[in-house]
N, C-alpha and C positions, 0 to 999 in steps of 0.2 A: 258233505265233506268240507272241512275247514282247511283252506289252503294258506292260512296265515303263517308267516315265518315268525317264530317267537324267540329268536335269538338276536343279540346285537349284531348289526351288519354294517359293513362299509362298502359303498359303491364308488369306485374310482372311474370317473368318466373323462373322455378326451374331447377337448374343445373342437377339434377338426376331424372327428371320427365320422367317416362317410357311411360306415356299416351300421354302427349303433350310435347315432347322434345323441347328445345329452337330452334332447327333447323326448327321445324314446323312453326315458326314465321318469317322465312326468307321471305322477300319481302312484309311484311305487310304494309310497308310505301307506297306502291303503292296505296292502298285503304284507308289508314289512314295517310295522309300526315303529320299531327301534332302529331306523335306518339313518345313517349319516352319509350324505353325498359329498364328494370332493371332485372338483373339476381341475384337470391339468391343462393349462394353457399351452398353445403352440405344439400340440401333439395330435397325431392321427390315431388310427385303430390299434397300432402296435405300441401302445403307451409304455409297456414294460421295457421295450427295446429303445424307444425314442427318448424316454425320460426316466431311466432306471433309478437314479438317485432320488428323484422326487417321489416316485411310486414307493420305493422302499422306506423312505423317511416317513411318509404318511402312514403306511401300514404299521410301522414300529410305534409311531406317536399314538395312533389310535388304539393299538393293542395295550400299550402301557396305561393310557388314560382309562380305558374300559375295564381292564382286567388286572391292573397293578403290576 
């Protein structure tokens, strides 16, 4: 079974996430070849609540760049 993710993907990580630290994403490119990672500084696990403007801006920017 091929578990490769074959769609463009954005992974937003939080600098101070104690549950899923950025290092837990090391090597993800092996199964998600078209992966873009983005690190949000000064944020913990609840990034969408702690830094909503930055999260939303990155998703919008990435989507426009990737899909027009």
